[in-house]
Structures are given as C-alpha cells and as structure tokens.
N, C-alpha and C positions, 0 to 999 in steps of 0.2 A: 415775134411772129404775128402776122396779120390774121385777123379773124377769118378771112377767106381761105387761109392756108391750113386751118384746123382740119384734122381728119374727122369725118362724120360717118355714121352708120357702121362703125366697127362692130363685128359680131362678138358677143360675150364668149369668153373662153370656157365657160361652164355650160350654158344652155343654148348658145348660138343666136339668141335674139339680138337685133341691132341696137347699138347704144348711140344716142344722138350726137354726143360730143364728150370729150374727156373732161373729168373734174379738175384736173391739175396738169400743168405742163412745166417742165424744167428743161432749159436748154443749156448746154455746155459745149465747148469746142469739140466738134466731131460727133455729137450725139444729141438727141432729144428724147426725154422720158415723158410718158403719158400715163396718168392714173385713170382707170376706167371703173365705173360702178354700174352694174346692171340693175335697173329698176324692177325687172321681172323676177330675178331670183336672188338679188342682194349680194351677188358675188363681186368682189373687188380684185382687180389685177393691174399690173404695170406692164406696159409695152415700151421697148426702147428701140429707137431708130438710130443706127450707127452709120455715120458718113465717113468717106475718105477724108482725112485731115486736109489734104491739099485742095479739096473741093468745098470746104466749109465756107459758108457765107458770112459767118460771124467774125468780126474784128476783135482782137484782144482788148479787154477792158483796161488793162494796165500794162506798163512796160516792165 
C-alpha cells in the first residue's frame, strides 16, 4: 500500500477526535486491517475493510 493510499483523519471510535494515521496495517486477499490509537483519549481499536475477492488488487504470494 502506498503512503498516499493511507486513510487519514479517521475519527476515534470512543471520543470522535480525528486520528492522523493508523499505527499498523495488515493486508490479506480481500481485506485490509488497520489499528488506530487515539492520542486524545488513549483508546485503541481495529477497523477492517473487506473487498470483493474478484476485485482484489493483490496478487497471490505463492501458488
């Protein structure tokens, strides 16, 4: 994932303050997981984006 593709300004799930960028990203076929930490209230949460497998941009790593 390119840095320009990173989600930015996601609101905190607890207090609603914007979070500049995710702390951690993990991609797998059909999904991307993001770990967010709010600096305002110290709340941590994970958000998962799920994509249609047929539209996934990622090529398999092994056959």
